[in-house]
C-alpha positions in Angstrom: 3.7 -16.0 -2.5 1.5 -14.6 0.0 2.4 -13.5 3.2 0.1 -13.2 6.7 0.7 -10.1 8.7 -0.3 -10.1 12.2 -0.5 -7.4 14.0 -0.6 -6.9 18.6 0.7 -5.0 21.2 2.1 -5.8 24.4 2.6 -3.6 27.7 5.9 -4.2 29.5 7.4 -2.6 32.4 10.9 -2.2 33.8 9.9 -3.6 37.0 12.3 -2.7 40.0 15.4 -3.3 37.0 16.7 0.4 37.6 15.2 0.9 34.0 17.7 -1.6 33.1 15.2 -4.8 32.0 11.9 -4.6 30.8 8.9 -7.4 31.3 6.5 -8.1 30.3 3.1 -7.5 32.2 -0.1 -9.0 32.6 -0.4 -12.7 31.1 1.4 -15.3 31.7 5.2 -16.4 31.7 4.0 -18.0 28.9 1.1 -16.4 27.9 1.7 -12.8 27.8 -1.2 -10.7 27.6 -1.4 -9.3 23.8 -4.1 -6.9 23.0 -5.8 -6.2 19.9 -5.8 -2.1 19.7 -3.6 0.4 21.3 -6.1 2.4 23.4 -6.6 -1.4 24.7 -3.4 -1.4 25.7 -3.1 2.0 27.2 -6.2 1.0 29.1 -4.5 -2.1 30.3 -1.5 0.4 31.5 -3.4 3.8 33.1 -5.6 0.6 35.0 -2.2 -1.6 36.1 0.3 1.4 36.5 2.1 1.7 39.9 2.8 5.2 41.5 6.3 3.7 42.0 7.8 6.7 39.2 11.2 5.0 39.0 9.3 2.3 36.8 8.8 2.6 33.2 6.4 2.0 30.9 6.2 1.1 27.1 3.8 -0.5 24.9 4.9 -3.3 22.1 3.8 -2.7 18.9 4.5 -6.2 17.3 3.8 -7.4 13.9 4.7 -10.6 12.5 5.6 -11.1 8.7 4.5 -14.8 7.9 5.5 -15.9 3.6 6.3 -19.9 3.0 9.7 -19.6 3.1 10.4 -16.9 6.2 9.0 -15.2 9.8 10.0 -11.4 10.4 8.8 -10.4 13.4 9.7 -6.6 13.8 8.5 -5.2 17.4 8.3 -1.3 18.2 8.3 0.2 21.7 6.3 3.2 22.3 7.2 4.4 26.6 4.7 5.5 28.1 4.4 8.8 30.2 
């Protein structure tokens, strides 16, 4: 049984939700920005980050493993300081 694995990175921030909700940053609502490498996602944060220290930022490493019978998506979150 062959497994196909796709990996990519997304950037999220809390906006002004008081750190409660996370929102994809970049791209459009139907097509959020994705990055092939962690370094590219970190550079996007460095270029985009707002001065408001109350807004939290994180990188999301997404791994999608697909077999003929299932698809499993795993997301790992890394807080950016």
